[in-house]
C-alpha angles and dihedrals in degrees: 000000000000117000142157116268124215089263090059095252125122114255133181112235127200124171095232131148089268096044100098105043097114136036094243089055089050089054092050094051095047092047090051091055103040107020124207114345104202098226139204097038113225106207092188088064099045113141095013120121109296094013126093125219092281096045097257114142114196110200095006110112102168113143109246124245122250092277092049093048090053091048089054091048090053091047090050089058096041093052093055109124095353142076122274090243089065095043091048092056091054094044090050090058092053092047095048091053092045090243100125095107134086089253093047094051095045091047089067129074109246090244091055091047091049090055091053095050095042094121092068095062127233083051098162091054093043092050089058091047091051091052091053089046092049094052089049093053091049089055095042120093110204125319112018119228117241095236090049091053090048087055092061111101110256096015114116132179096277093048095045093049092047089055093047096045101042101026100043107015094244110160099240120132117233115224115202137161092275091056092050092048095052096040091048094051090048091052093245095126126070089218141346087257095059105143119255094244092052091055092045091049094049090057095042091050094054104037128058114274090252129131092213091056093048090044092056098040094053093046091046093052089051091050092048092049091052094048105036116351096063126149084271098035125222097218103167100085097019110138089218097048098109093064099032114126090197093056092046092052089050091057097260096288 
């Protein structure tokens, strides 16, 4: 099968016993199976040219404007410890009421904001986090620094890197629970407790320093985890099964 590698070149991909020996090869195989994912969805642009009805935009890699970047930042907080479907419902409410802006969020009492974002879960906590995030964005002129984002109350590494990658096109890889699950089962992590920065560095050292590549790779890992590499994995048709340490330890079933 011929597909586009993360460096933009065409590569031939076969799921052989030697296929998944490196992270770049892992990217190539997943891209050949799933194609471009169109992350991060921009709900405010749903249905416009290049965007589907949910705001996904496969093959469109334009960096969002300031409003889009803030929408992504809000979504990155809302999706903490919940599924995107729940975060989307909360985000849709803010967008429908024209409140998805720093001024809109800070114009609400935290209790009122919490009621609006109730579908995302942990809504009282997340309302407070959104208020801190909004104040940060009002004080930030242009591209936020990673360390500055990490200094915002309620913004951890995964949230900060999601904002930078998807909101600003900064080439930084996002490590989430799906990444850890897949990497661990493939034997790419020294242990399940491998620090976030070590996992991020491993990817960034082996893939081109390119936000499009990191965008797709993170989204592809999420898609693969949802389809095959679940908590109870569906190994039979998994495109990575021939190199999976988890499957080997389970006797190849």
